[in-house]
C-alpha positions, 0 to 999 in steps of 0.5 A: 032561489038563486044558487050561490056562485062558486068563487074562483080566484085566478092568478093572472100575473103572466098577463103582465109580461110577454107571451107565454103558453100559460097565458094561452091556457088561462085565457082559453079556459076562463073565456069558456068558464065566464060564460057559465053563470054558476061561477064568479071569476076573480082575475088578479094581476098588475095590469088590470086594463090589459086583462080587461081587454082580453076578458071584457066586462062581465057581471060574473068577473071581478078584476083585482090588482096586485100591489107588487110586481115581485114574485115572492111578494105576490105569493106571500102577501098579495094573493092570500090577502085578496083571497081572504078579503073576497072569501074565495072558494078555489084559487087557481095558480100555475106551478106554485101556490102560496104557503098561506091558505084561505081556500081550496087550491087548484094548481096547474103543473104543465110538466116536470121535464127538469126531473126526467131530463136534468141534463137540459136544465140548470141544476139550481133552478131544477132543485128550486122547482122540485121543492116548490112544485112538490110542495104546491102539488101536496098543498092543493086539492086539485092538480091539473096537467095536460097529458097522460105522460105528465100525469104519470111523471107527476104522480111518480116523482111527487107520490101524489094521486090527485092529478087530473088530465085536462087537455088544452085547446087550439085557438079558433084563429088557427083553423081560419081559412086563408089564401096560401099564395097571398100569404107567401107573397106577403111573407116574402115582401116583409121577411125576405124568405121563400119556400121555407121550413119553420120551427116555432119554439123557444130555444133550448137544447131539449128543443133539438134545434141543432138536429133540424139545422144539421138536417137542413144543411146535410140535405142542402135545402138551402139551395132552394129553401129558407129555414125560419126559427121563431122563439126567444132563447131560454138556454143556449145550445153550444152545438147549435151555436157552433154549427151556425158559426161554421156556416158560409155566409150564403148558407147562413143568410138562408136561416132566419132566427126571429125572436120577440115575434108578435102573435099576428106575425107568428100566424102569418109566418106559420101559414106561409111555411111549406112545412112546420117541424117540431123535433123536440126531445121532451114536452109536457104537452106540445101545443105548437104542432097541433096549431100548425096542423090546425092551420093545415100546414104540413107538419112533422112532429116528434113522437117522444114524451107527451107528443106520442099521444097525438096518435092521429099524426102517425105518418107525420111522427119522427124519432127526435134522436134519428137524423136520418128519420128526420131527413127522410120525413122532411123530403117526403113532406116537401115532395108530397103535400096531401091536401086531403090529409091536411084537412083530416088532421085539422078536423081531428085536432078541432074535435079533441083539442078545444077549450070547450072540452077543456072547460068541461073537464075542469067543471067535472073535476070541480064538481067531483071535489065539491061532492067529497 
């Protein structure tokens, strides 16, 4: 007798917009889960054809189309309607769940940094998020997050006990072999940068772009290097803007601010970098430093919040509040790029942070809930 498949509804509205970390998470996790015959996955969004190009046509995958692009209509009307019509067992959402409930809820809350670092977030947004995230966590049977740090903060702020840590995976493309010299030549031709440092992250004050820029200037690295920032601006940082505005044109020309960068271009720019630096003050997980180390690019990573759990970095850690520590580590990495060390880091990351392991954790949590 065939075992009845568990029906999982997945809110995929993030695939209707630009690139986001939650999109990587859903894609990595469910590409693994659809390989298993015990689940039937219902993927919902507006742009169904785009979703099909990612997940393909599978017997155990059904694509559902939202009627509206509006967030509140999706949560209040669209998602509950589709869940009820398809007799779903579990519905998986990111951060917020609908108020009307016709099945068990799974919610992934990747961080609550706005509660621990309120100075870096708009007050009104933080208040709305606090109310909606807490409601969603309490409404859900399963709450998922990516680090022990985020689990502890969620449990502390929302007084809940159903939080599970599910590590995220680094995509295989970051581990692929490439010719460094050829990549650097292509980057120089297309972007006009040589011997450059890179920071891949959206711009907001907690990401600490200012301290990296100041380190670059204090060390006079602009004499022989470029500095590349990749990422859209979420919240402006007045200190960063003021420092950029004060620079001489010849120095300013050595600093590239790139946004709306396609994934393939981001990979190209990452691979061509001399070093990648991630001096963020606070992260709920922190995937980019793992991706750069997976690509065997010399990486420097903050040791704050969830990133402290990347203990294999050790000598690559920096204190994001200490500019002298950042400058020392940058110079050290530029002077000594140990290829053996780079390979060791890539191996460590591949073993722990992969979507197969993430899916296995998800399945274990689901099985435990089914047995209750």
